[in-house]
N, C-alpha and C positions, 0 to 999 in steps of 0.2 A: 415411665410412660412409654408405651409402645407406639411405633410409627407404621402407618398403613398406606399402601399404595392408593393414590387418589383415582378411583375408578380404573379406567384402562390407560391412564397416563403413566409416565415414569416418575412423577412427583410423589413424595411421601409426606403425610401429615400426621400429627399426633391424633390419638384416638378420641380426644376431646378438643373442641374449638372454643376459644374464648370470644363470646359475642360482646361487643363493646358499647352497645346502644345506650346503656345507662350512664355513660361518662361523657363529659363535654368540658370545654375550657372553663365554663361557668355552670354551676348547678341551676336546675330549674325547669328544663324542658319537660313538658308533660307532667310537671309537678313531682317527679321522682328521680330525676337525674342527679348525679353527683359530679363534683368538680375534679380538676386535675390532681389535687392533693390526694384524694381518696383513690383515684384511678391508679396513681403510681404504685401504691401498696399492692393492689390487685394484680397489676401487670408484672411486678417483680415476683409475686408468688407464682403466677402462671409460668413464667420463664424458669423459675426454680423447680417447678414440678415437671418441666420438660415439654410444656405446651409450646408448639411452634406455629400454630394456626390461629389467626386472628381475623375476625369478621366485623366489618363496619358498613356504613352506607352514607351517601351524600346527604340524604334527607334527615338523618339523625341529628337533632339539634341544629338543623339547617347548616350543616358543614362543621359544626363545633366538635362533633364526635371524631370526624376524620382528623381534625387539627390536633386534638389531644392524643389520639392513637398514633399518628405519625410522629409527633414530638417525643412521646415516651419510648416507642420502639426504636426511634432513631438514636436515642441516648442510651438505651439499655440492651439492645440486641444487635447481632451481626445480620445485616440485611439479607445476605445470601443463605442464612440458616433458617429464616422464618418465611412463612407463607401468609401473605396479606390479601384479603378479599374486600372489595367494596362493591357498591351497587349503584345502578342508575334507573330512573323512571319517575320517582316521586317529584312533585312540584317543588322547585327551588325558588319560586317567585310567583308573582301574580300574572305575568305576561303569558300570552298564548303559546309561546315556544319554550316555556320554562319547565316542562315536564314531558313525560311520555318517552317514546322510543323512535322519534324521527331521527334521520341522519344528523340533522342540525343539533338536536339535543344530546345524542349519544357522543358525538365528537367533542362538543363543548363540555359535556359532562365529564369525560375522562380527563380532559385537560384541567378542569377545575378541581377534580378529586386529587389528582397528582400534586397540584399546587398546594392544596390544604394538607396533604399527607407529607409533603416534602420529599417525595420519592420520584424516581425516574420511571417506574413501572409498578403495576400491581400484578400479583401472581394469578389472581382470579377476578375477572370483571363480570359481575352478575346483573342480569336484568331483574329488577326487584319485582315486577309483575309484567304480564303480557300487555301489549298495546293494541287494542282492537281498532284503532283509528289509522294505524300505519300498516302498510303491506309487509308481509313476512319477508319479501325480497329486500325491501329497503332496510329492515331491521337487521337481517342476517349479513348483508353486504357491509353495512356500517360496522358491525361488530367484528367482521373479518378484517376490515381495514384497521381497526384498533389493534388487533393482534399483529398484523403484518407491519404496523408502524413501530412495534416494539414496546408499546405502552401497556400491554397486558400479555401475560404468557398463555392464559387460557380464558375461555368464557364459560359462564354457568347460567342456569336459569333458576327461577324461583316459582312459587305457587302458581299453577295454571292447570288446565285440563290436560290429560294425557294425550288426547288427539292433537291439541295445539302444539305440544312439544314434538310429537311425531312429525307433524307437517313442517315445523321449523327445521328439524333435522333433515328432512327430505329435501327441503329447499336448499339448504347448505350443501348437501351431498350432490345434488344435480348441477350446482354451479361451481363446485370445487372450492367452496368457502369453508371457513372454520366452523366446526360443529360444537355444540355444548358438550362439556365433559362432566357436568354435575347438575344435580337438582337439589335445591334448598326448599324443602316442602314442610307443610304443617303436619306434624306426626308425633303423637304421644299416646300414653296409655288410655286416655279418654277421648282421643280423636284419631280413629284408625281408618278413615275412609280412603286414605292413600293406598291401603293394601289391595284395593279392588283393581286398579288399573295402573296408577303411576309407578308404584314400586316394582311390579312385575315388568313394566316397560323398561325402567332403569336397569333392572337386573339383567334383562335380555340384551340390552344395548351397551352394557358396561359403564354406565354413568355412576359416579360417586353420589351418595345420598347423605346430605348434611341437614337433618331436620332442625327447624326452628321451633321454639317453645317446647322443648322436650319435657318440661315440667308443667305444661299447660298454664303458662304465665303465672306460676306460683300456686296454682290450684292444688297440685299434687304435694305441696308442702303441708297441706292441711290447714291453711290459714284463711280460707274463704268461707262465707256464710251461705246457707241455702237460699236466702233471699237476695243474694248478690252482694258484691263488695267483700271487704275483709278488714283486717286490722293493720296491715302493712301500708306504707305510703303508696306503693304501686297499686295495691288492691283498691285503695280509695280513689285513685286517679286513672284507672285502666278500664274505660268503658267497653273496650273490645271483648274483655273476658265475659262480660254479661251477655254478649251476643253469641260467643263461642261455646260456653260451658254452662254449668248449673242445671243440667238435666237430672232427673231422678237416678238414672243409671250411673251418672258421673259420681254421685255421692255414694252409691253402692260400691263402686270400684274403689273410691277413696276409703271407705270403711274397711274393705278387705285389705287394702294397702296398709292401713294403720294396724290392723290385727297382725299381719305378718311382721311388721316392723317391731311390734312388741314381742312377738315370739322369738325373733332372732336378734333382738337388741341392736337394730340398725335404724337409721333415720328414714322416714318415708321418702325423702328425695333421693336417697341412695338406692332404695328399692325401685323407684320409678325409673331412674336412669339405668339401673342394672337391667331392668326389663327391656329397655330400648337397645342397650348394647348386646343383648342376647340375640337380636335379629341380625343374621349374617349379612343382610343387604346393607346395613347401616355402616357408613364410613366414619363419620365424626359428628356427633350431635353438637349443636351450638348452645353452649351454656352461658348463663350470665350470673355474675356474683357481685354483691355490694361490698363484701369484705374478704380479706384473705382467708378467714376462717370458713366462710361459706364455700369458697372455691376449693379449699382443701377437703372439705366434707364431700363435695361433689366428686372430686377426684378419687375419693375412697370407694366410690361405687364400682370402680374397676376391679376391686379385690373381692367383690361379692358375686357369687354365681348362684342364681336361684335354681331350684330343682324343678322338674317337670310339673309336679303337683302345685307348687307355688305359682308358677307361670299360668297354669290352668285356672287357678283360683282368681288371679288378677284379671284374666281375660273373659271369664264366663259372664259377668254382668253386662258386658258391652252391648249396646243397641245402636243400630244405624243412625247416622246423623245427617242433617242438612249440610251441604258443602259449606265450609267456613274457612276463612283465611284469604280467599281470593275471589269469591263469587257469592254475593248476596242474592238469593233467588228472586227477590222482588226488585230491589234497586238496580242491580246489575242487568237483569233481564230487560227492564225498561230502558236502561242506558244503551244496551247493545241494540235493542230494537230501534231506538232513535238514530243511532249511528248508521244502521243498515238502511233506514229510510232516507237519511241524508245522502248517503253514498249512492242510493238508487236514483234520487233526484238529480244529483250532480252528474251521474252517468247519462241520464236522460237528456240533460241540458247539453252535454258535450256531443251526444249523438245528434241532437237537433241542429246544433251549430255546424257540425261536419256535413250534414245532409244539405244544408243551405249553401 
């Protein structure tokens, strides 16, 4: 395993990151998670392969994923040798302050995550999504305070619009606060909209790029059906895939992927991941694996170098897509319009009160 500088920081991470979402203390979350016993085998394989980068989030199994991740890494790895990332934003309860990126939730979120992980700090504290109800000043100052308190070494962002990332970085820059050092975005062979603005922005500003769903939630393994769903446990319980993928061009790309896999006698997932690793901007894709065998197979993609013709064949069928992964054009647009209207009304009320 090779180790890569994490964006413009001095920290180095393995060229693959193990995403731990499918593991928890007990199996069952979303219908496809596995328990600690299965997780232990995969974690051991990851460490044996030289993977030093592990990604989790508070919302995965409502904290259960952080618990098993922290327990296993605590017993199997030297804390100073590994890089651990977790996230904040998702709702951790039904109360009005149990999600989002308010100062209240960010500060309580990091404390809760560290408690579940059994760690004094995380190396990377990521905002899972942007919060349109909280000002960028409140968000960035709270994240800065997390870093200055020693509870996180760096902060990262996840799927959002490029202009939102730019404004957040500008806010931090103007106030002398900590800036994001990484972007965890939705990017794979059948979803390449990030190539338009986000990836060029990250490349220009020196941010590490750690794509989530590099195999399109299993689609690029070739186990999904044209009418939606598939044969695996995750395919049967993953409604998001039906919204993200299954376009005609997606299956055209998959067909080309399978053709090349047969020509060179490599698994489709190896080819899909090799394509992603061929992009110089990519730091460390976040891969998930249910078994040690799957993880080893994914790691084998590092030994595969596709030629220019093969890369062109894979990319040619792609067609532009609706933004997916952080912005539903209909639902989110209505939500943002409602928020804007509420903010306008609140501002008007405050103005009227002050004038009186």
